[in-house]
C-alpha positions in Angstrom: 0.0 0.0 0.0 1.4 3.4 -0.9 1.5 6.2 1.6 -1.1 8.2 -0.3 -3.7 5.4 -0.2 -6.4 5.4 2.5 -6.4 2.4 4.8 -9.6 1.0 3.2 -8.5 1.4 -0.4 -10.2 -1.4 -2.6 -6.9 -1.9 -4.5 -4.0 -1.6 -2.0 -0.7 -0.9 -3.8 -2.3 1.4 -6.4 -3.5 4.9 -6.0 -6.8 5.9 -7.5 -5.0 7.7 -10.4 -2.8 4.7 -11.0 -5.7 2.3 -10.9 -7.7 4.3 -13.5 -4.6 4.6 -15.7 -3.9 0.8 -15.5 -7.5 0.0 -16.4 -7.4 2.4 -19.3 -4.2 0.8 -20.5 -5.7 -2.6 -20.6 -8.7 -1.2 -22.5 -6.4 0.4 -25.0 -4.8 -2.9 -26.0 -7.7 -3.7 -28.2 -7.9 -0.4 -29.9 -4.2 -0.4 -30.5 -4.3 -3.9 -32.0 -6.9 -2.8 -34.6 -6.1 0.8 -35.4 -2.3 0.7 -35.6 -2.7 -2.0 -38.3 -4.6 0.2 -40.7 -1.7 2.0 -42.3 0.3 -1.2 -42.4 -2.2 -3.3 -44.4 -0.8 -2.4 -47.9 2.8 -3.3 -46.7 1.6 -6.5 -45.1 -0.2 -7.5 -48.3 2.7 -6.6 -50.6 5.3 -8.4 -48.6 3.2 -11.6 -48.0 1.9 -11.8 -51.6 -1.7 -11.0 -51.1 -3.2 -10.7 -54.6 -6.7 -9.3 -53.8 -6.4 -6.1 -51.8 -9.7 -6.9 -50.1 -8.1 -10.0 -48.6 -5.9 -7.8 -46.4 -9.0 -7.1 -44.3 -8.5 -10.6 -42.8 -5.8 -9.0 -40.6 -8.6 -7.0 -38.9 -11.4 -9.6 -39.1 -9.4 -12.5 -37.6 -8.5 -10.4 -34.6 -12.1 -9.4 -34.0 -13.3 -13.0 -34.3 -10.8 -14.1 -31.6 -11.7 -11.1 -29.5 -15.4 -11.9 -29.7 -15.5 -15.6 -29.3 -13.2 -15.9 -26.2 -15.2 -13.4 -24.2 -17.5 -16.3 -23.4 -14.6 -18.1 -21.7 -12.9 -15.4 -19.6 -16.0 -14.4 -17.6 -16.7 -17.8 -16.0 -12.9 -18.5 -15.6 -12.5 -15.2 -13.6 -15.5 -16.0 -11.5 -13.9 -19.3 -10.5 -10.1 -18.5 -10.3 -10.1 -14.8 -9.7 -9.6 -11.7 -11.8 -5.9 -11.2 -11.5 -4.5 -14.5 -12.9 -7.0 -14.6 -15.8 -6.2 -11.0 -16.8 -2.5 -11.6 -16.6 -2.9 -14.8 -18.7 -4.9 -13.1 -21.4 -2.6 -10.2 -21.8 0.4 -12.5 -21.8 -1.3 -14.5 -24.7 -1.8 -11.1 -26.5 1.9 -10.3 -26.0 3.1 -13.8 -27.0 1.3 -13.9 -30.3 2.3 -10.3 -31.1 5.9 -11.4 -30.9 5.2 -14.6 -32.9 3.7 -12.4 -35.7 7.0 -10.6 -36.1 8.6 -13.9 -37.3 5.9 -15.6 -39.4 6.4 -15.7 -43.2 3.0 -16.2 -44.7 -0.3 -14.3 -44.8 -2.2 -17.3 -43.5 0.1 -17.4 -40.5 -0.5 -13.7 -39.8 -4.2 -14.3 -39.9 -3.8 -17.2 -37.4 -1.6 -15.2 -35.0 -4.0 -12.3 -35.2 -6.9 -14.5 -34.2 -4.8 -15.8 -31.3 -3.8 -12.2 -30.3 -7.6 -11.4 -30.2 -8.3 -14.4 -27.9 -5.9 -12.9 -25.4 -7.3 -9.3 -25.7 -10.8 -10.6 -25.0 -9.7 -11.0 -21.4 -9.4 -7.2 -21.1 -12.9 -6.6 -22.4 -14.4 -8.8 -19.6 -12.0 -8.4 -16.8 -11.6 -4.6 -16.7 -15.3 -4.2 -16.1 -15.3 -7.0 -13.5 -12.3 -5.6 -11.6 -13.8 -2.1 -11.5 -17.1 -3.5 -10.3 -15.3 -5.5 -7.6 -13.7 -2.3 -6.3 -16.5 0.3 -6.8 -20.2 0.6 -7.3 -22.8 3.1 -8.2 -21.5 6.6 -9.0 -18.0 5.7 -8.0 -17.9 3.0 -10.6 -19.3 5.3 -13.2 -16.6 7.9 -12.3 -13.8 5.3 -12.7 -15.2 4.0 -16.0 -15.7 7.5 -17.3 -12.2 8.6 -16.4 -10.7 5.4 -17.9 -12.8 5.8 -21.0 -11.6 9.4 -21.6 -8.0 8.0 -21.7 -9.1 5.1 -23.8 -10.7 7.4 -26.4 -7.3 8.8 -27.2 -6.4 5.5 -28.7 -8.4 5.5 -32.0 -7.3 9.1 -32.6 -3.5 8.4 -32.1 -3.2 4.7 -33.1 -3.0 5.0 -36.9 -0.5 7.8 -36.6 1.6 5.6 -34.2 1.5 2.8 -36.8 2.4 5.2 -39.6 5.2 6.7 -37.5 6.7 3.4 -36.8 6.7 2.5 -40.5 8.5 5.7 -41.4 11.6 4.2 -39.8 11.2 0.4 -39.7 9.0 -2.3 -41.2 5.4 -3.3 -40.2 6.8 -6.1 -38.0 7.9 -3.5 -35.5 4.2 -2.5 -34.9 3.6 -6.0 -33.4 6.8 -5.7 -31.4 5.5 -2.4 -30.0 2.2 -4.0 -29.1 4.0 -6.8 -27.3 6.2 -4.4 -25.3 3.2 -2.3 -24.3 1.3 -5.5 -23.2 4.3 -6.9 -21.3 4.8 -3.6 -19.5 1.1 -3.6 -18.4 1.5 -7.3 -17.3 4.5 -6.6 -15.2 2.9 -3.5 -13.6 -0.3 -5.5 -12.8 1.7 -8.5 -11.5 3.6 -6.2 -9.1 0.8 -3.9 -7.9 -2.7 -5.1 -8.9 -4.2 -7.2 -6.0 -6.9 -9.9 -6.5 -10.2 -8.0 -6.4 -12.6 -10.9 -6.2 -13.1 -12.1 -2.6 -12.8 -15.8 -2.0 -16.3 -16.1 -0.7 -17.7 -14.6 -3.9 -16.0 -17.1 -6.2 -18.3 -19.4 -8.2 -17.9 -22.9 -9.5 -16.9 -23.3 -13.1 -20.2 -24.0 -14.8 -20.9 -24.2 -18.5 -24.5 -24.4 -17.5 -24.4 -20.8 -16.2 -23.2 -19.5 -19.6 -25.9 -21.6 -21.3 -28.5 -20.2 -18.9 -27.3 -16.6 -19.6 -27.5 -17.2 -23.3 -31.0 -18.6 -22.9 -32.2 -15.6 -20.9 -30.7 -13.2 -23.5 -32.3 -14.9 -26.5 -35.7 -15.3 -24.8 -35.9 -11.8 -23.3 -37.2 -9.4 -26.0 -35.5 -6.3 -24.9 -32.2 -7.9 -24.3 -32.2 -9.8 -27.6 -33.6 -6.9 -29.6 -31.0 -4.4 -28.5 -28.2 -7.0 -28.8 -29.3 -7.5 -32.4 -29.6 -3.8 -33.1 -26.1 -3.2 -31.6 -24.7 -6.0 -33.9 -26.3 -4.4 -36.9 -24.8 -1.0 -36.1 -21.3 -2.4 -35.3 -21.2 -4.2 -38.7 -20.8 -1.1 -40.9 -18.3 0.4 -38.3 -16.1 -2.7 -38.6 -16.6 -2.6 -42.4 -15.4 1.0 -42.3 -12.3 0.1 -40.2 -11.5 -2.8 -42.5 -11.8 -0.8 -45.8 -11.0 2.8 -44.9 -7.4 2.6 -45.9 -8.4 1.4 -49.3 -11.0 4.1 -49.6 -8.5 6.9 -49.0 -5.9 5.3 -51.3 -8.1 4.0 -54.2 -11.2 6.3 -54.2 -9.7 9.6 -53.2 -6.0 9.0 -54.1 -5.0 10.5 -50.7 -3.3 7.7 -48.7 -1.0 10.3 -47.0 -4.0 12.0 -45.4 -5.5 8.8 -44.0 -4.2 9.1 -40.5 -5.3 12.7 -40.1 -8.9 12.3 -41.4 -9.3 9.0 -39.6 -8.4 10.8 -36.4 -11.1 13.4 -37.2 -13.8 10.8 -37.4 -12.6 9.2 -34.2 -12.7 12.5 -32.4 -16.4 12.9 -33.4 -17.2 9.6 -31.7 -15.3 10.7 -28.6 -17.2 14.0 -28.5 -20.5 12.1 -28.8 -19.6 9.9 -25.9 -18.9 13.0 -23.8 -22.2 14.6 -24.9 -24.1 11.4 -24.1 -22.6 11.4 -20.6 -23.9 14.9 -20.0 -27.5 14.6 -21.3 -28.5 10.9 -21.0 -29.7 11.2 -17.3 -31.7 14.3 -18.1 -33.5 13.2 -21.4 -33.3 9.4 -21.2 -31.3 6.7 -23.0 -34.1 5.9 -25.4 -34.7 9.4 -26.6 -30.9 9.9 -27.1 -30.3 6.6 -28.9 -33.5 6.4 -30.9 -33.0 10.0 -32.2 -29.4 9.3 -33.1 -30.4 6.1 -34.9 -32.9 8.0 -37.0 -30.3 10.6 -37.7 -27.8 7.9 -38.8 -30.3 6.6 -41.3 -30.9 10.1 -42.7 -27.2 10.9 -43.0 -26.5 7.6 -44.7 -29.3 8.2 -47.2 -28.0 11.7 -47.8 -24.5 10.3 -48.4 -26.0 7.9 -51.1 -27.7 10.8 -52.7 -24.5 12.9 -52.8 -22.6 10.0 -54.3 -25.3 9.2 -56.8 -25.4 12.7 -58.2 -21.6 12.8 -58.5 -20.9 15.4 -55.8 -18.9 13.3 -53.4 -15.5 14.6 -52.4 -12.9 13.7 -49.8 -14.3 16.5 -47.6 -17.9 15.4 -48.0 -16.9 11.8 -47.2 -15.0 12.8 -44.0 -17.9 15.0 -42.9 -20.4 12.2 -43.6 -18.3 9.6 -41.7 -17.8 12.0 -38.8 -21.5 12.6 -38.5 -22.2 8.8 -38.7 -19.6 8.2 -36.0 -21.1 10.9 -33.8 -24.5 9.2 -34.1 -22.9 5.9 -33.3 -21.3 7.4 -30.2 -24.7 8.5 -29.0 -26.4 5.1 -29.8 -24.0 2.3 -28.9 -23.5 2.9 -25.1 -27.3 3.3 -24.6 -28.1 0.2 -26.6 -25.6 -1.7 -24.5 -27.1 -0.5 -21.3 -30.7 -1.2 -22.4 -29.7 -4.7 -23.5 -28.4 -5.3 -19.9 -31.5 -3.9 -18.1 -33.5 -7.1 -17.9 -30.6 -9.4 -17.0 -29.2 -7.6 -13.9 -29.0 -10.8 -11.9 -26.6 -12.4 -14.3 -24.9 -9.2 -15.4 -21.3 -10.6 -15.6 -22.0 -13.7 -17.6 -24.7 -11.9 -19.7 -22.1 -9.2 -20.6 -19.8 -11.9 -21.8 -22.5 -13.5 -23.9 -23.7 -10.2 -25.4 -20.1 -9.1 -26.1 -19.5 -12.4 -27.9 -22.7 -12.1 -30.0 -22.2 -8.5 -31.0 -18.5 -8.7 -31.7 -18.6 -12.0 -33.7 -21.8 -11.0 -35.6 -20.5 -7.5 -36.4 -17.1 -8.9 -37.4 -18.8 -11.2 -40.0 -21.0 -8.4 -41.2 -18.1 -6.0 -41.4 -16.0 -8.5 -43.3 -18.8 -9.0 -45.9 -19.2 -5.2 -46.2 -15.4 -4.8 -46.6 -15.2 -7.5 -49.2 -17.9 -5.7 -51.2 -15.5 -2.8 -51.7 -15.4 -2.1 -55.5 -13.4 1.1 -55.8 -16.2 3.3 -54.5 -17.8 4.3 -51.2 -21.2 3.0 -52.3 -21.0 -0.4 -50.6 -20.0 1.1 -47.3 -22.5 3.9 -47.2 -25.3 1.5 -48.4 -24.4 -0.8 -45.5 -24.8 2.1 -43.0 -28.2 3.0 -44.5 -29.4 -0.6 -44.7 -28.2 -1.6 -41.2 -29.6 1.6 -39.6 -33.0 0.9 -41.2 -32.9 -2.7 -40.0 -31.8 -1.7 -36.5 -34.7 0.8 -36.4 -37.1 -2.0 -37.3 -35.7 -4.1 -34.5 -36.1 -1.3 -32.0 -39.7 -0.7 -33.1 -40.4 -4.4 -32.7 -38.9 -4.3 -29.2 -40.4 -1.1 -27.9 -43.6 -0.7 -30.0 -42.7 3.0 -30.3 -39.7 5.2 -30.4 -38.1 7.6 -27.9 -39.9 6.3 -24.7 -40.2 2.9 -23.2 -43.4 1.0 -23.7 -43.3 -0.1 -20.1 -40.8 0.0 -17.2 -38.3 -2.8 -17.0 -36.8 -3.9 -13.7 -33.0 -3.9 -13.8 -32.8 -6.9 -11.6 -35.3 -9.2 -13.3 
């Protein structure tokens, strides 16, 4: 325990600021693994003999699949064996396969190691929330997560520039080495200073039945299932955008050198939306905010199709369009996630793992299909935003019966 910590600190050995920074660091591992890769995709494809440029998107998709699937595993394991060992194991796997990727010599091997890297990173998605919940509750938990999220939001803004900066001096292999070093640094820090946060009396037996039960509750509870599906539909075009955005800047607008700057601009719009949401959601309600943003997303995507159809699209209009879509996504996603969890409060930990798996894997598949449809224009991507927004709106209407207000109150502990 440090001298600055109070005697009853929930994480002895770490000050509050250090705890928040550590949690944000673990959250950042996922964003770094995705966004630092974007400027490196052409070099990876060229060196490893990828003929179809669209196939380079497997570097992103394979990681996301591993990240999504293994969320189902880490939740129950951490309930049985504790948070600390499972978190350290997962991040170590992430670091190990980052290092292995440096030495592989084929594109297929890169895809495999990226999948395995994602399986390790999945631990951070599940365990950070669990660790914070072990230590804090209510408004204190919200404060910790908000502070960590502010630090985390810097990642998508800076990560492509970091990847591009590394490649100015060395090859793309060094991006993976940098990811490994960052992960190992966090692992050592946590091993030395992060205590076990799950009390022995709160540990649960390892039970596949509990995961199956949570899955059954989610797929049979209309609100939980509906908002999980809607979230998956919305994430699909976002993943499609991430997978194909480098090609869009290079092939459609002939401006690959501007990619990192404009990608950062769209990322900043999502961060701004998250901040706006935190300021208004308690006052006007999660349904009003998210349903309004979803309607706006559909309108903006249709406007983008119109602009493209009449031949008025430019780099500036595309960036403005994507920034607006990302802003709407930032207002919608956190509220959809919260509303999906409302009816399953009694199994929140396992339910979160199940929902994270469904949304990530489903959206990764959708995003891959959207990315594979890239034909040298932005039409497939913008069409996907329009179609998926419309489908998500239909799902929300089926769940709620109306927009902007709940049809009935839902107990958070049911």
